[in-house]
N, C-alpha and C positions, 0 to 999 in steps of 0.2 A: 495429464497431471503427473508430476514427477514422484518418484518413490520418496517417501518421508515428508511429503508436502502437507502443510496445514493451511487453514484459512485464517487470514489476518484481516482485521478491520483497520483501514488506513484513513486517518483524518487529514485532509489536505486543503490548502487554499489555492484556488485557481482564479485569477482575475478578480480578486477580492471576495469570492464566494467560497464558503467553507463547505466541503463535501465529504461524505464518508462512503468508502468503497471497499467491498470485500475482494481480497486478492489471494490466490493460491500460490504459496511459496514455501520453501524449506526453512527460511529464517526471516527475521524482521529486516535484515539488511537486503536480502533478495527481494522482499516486498517493496522496499524503497526504490531499488533499482528498476523494478518493473514499472512503478508509477512514473518515474522520471523518463523512462523510455517512451511511454505512451503519451504523457502530457507535456513533456519538455523539461529542460533543466531549470526554467524559471519557476516551476511549481514548488511551493513551500510545503513540505511534509511536516505536519504538526505532531501526530502520534501514530504509532503502530502497536496494536494490541492483538493478542490471539483471541479468536472468536470462541466464546464458551458455548458448548453444545448443551 
């Protein structure tokens, strides 16, 4: 885990199925980049919200 990282909940659509995944990242932009690297560029990211503890 990187310094200053937080947990973000990413709601995304993959092959017509909506999924919510927790991602550790420094910013919402970095969370989106992480999802696109793992699932491919055709993945549609719907929302990125900080996880509330």
